[in-house]
C-alpha positions as CSV (number, residue, x, y, z in Angstrom):
1,M,140.7,196.0,105.3
2,S,142.1,198.6,102.9
3,F,145.5,198.7,101.2
4,C,147.4,201.9,100.7
5,F,150.1,201.7,98.0
6,S,153.4,203.2,99.3
7,G,155.8,203.4,96.4
8,Y,157.0,205.4,93.4
9,L,155.2,205.5,90.1
10,C,156.4,206.6,86.7
11,S,155.8,210.3,86.2
12,C,155.0,209.9,82.5
13,E,151.6,209.1,81.3
14,C,152.0,205.4,81.8
15,G,151.9,205.5,85.6
16,N,153.7,202.2,86.0
17,D,154.6,201.0,89.5
18,L,158.4,201.3,89.8
19,F,159.7,200.9,93.4
20,F,158.3,200.3,96.9
21,S,159.1,203.0,99.4
22,S,160.6,200.3,101.7
23,S,163.3,199.5,99.0
24,K,164.7,203.1,99.1
25,F,168.1,203.6,100.8
26,Q,170.5,206.4,101.6
27,H,173.2,206.9,98.9
28,P,175.9,209.6,98.6
29,S,174.5,210.9,95.3
30,L,171.6,213.3,95.4
31,L,169.5,210.9,93.3
32,P,167.1,208.5,95.0
33,S,168.4,204.9,95.2
34,F,166.4,201.7,95.4
35,S,167.4,198.1,96.1
36,E,164.7,196.4,94.1
37,T,161.9,197.1,91.6
38,I,158.3,196.2,92.1
39,H,158.3,194.1,88.9
40,K,161.3,192.5,87.2
41,D,160.7,194.6,84.1
42,S,159.6,197.9,85.8
43,V,162.7,199.7,84.5
44,S,165.6,199.0,82.1
45,R,169.0,198.4,83.8
46,H,172.4,199.2,82.6
47,P,175.7,198.3,84.3
48,E,177.5,201.2,85.9
49,G,180.9,201.0,87.7
50,S,181.1,197.7,89.6
51,V,179.1,194.5,89.2
52,W,176.8,195.6,92.0
53,E,175.8,199.0,90.6
54,W,173.1,199.5,88.0
55,K,171.8,202.6,86.3
56,V,168.1,202.5,85.6
């Protein structure tokens, strides 16, 4: 059995795993939006707008 990673990686030299493709959702902005990261510390988070919105 083989495993094929389906997610988004950092485009910098580090190549860290950031988001699973399954966590991507439709958002009015043109930027991709994700509901969760692969690892708790995959990205830094900053509050934006309401308590439910985070900028990464």
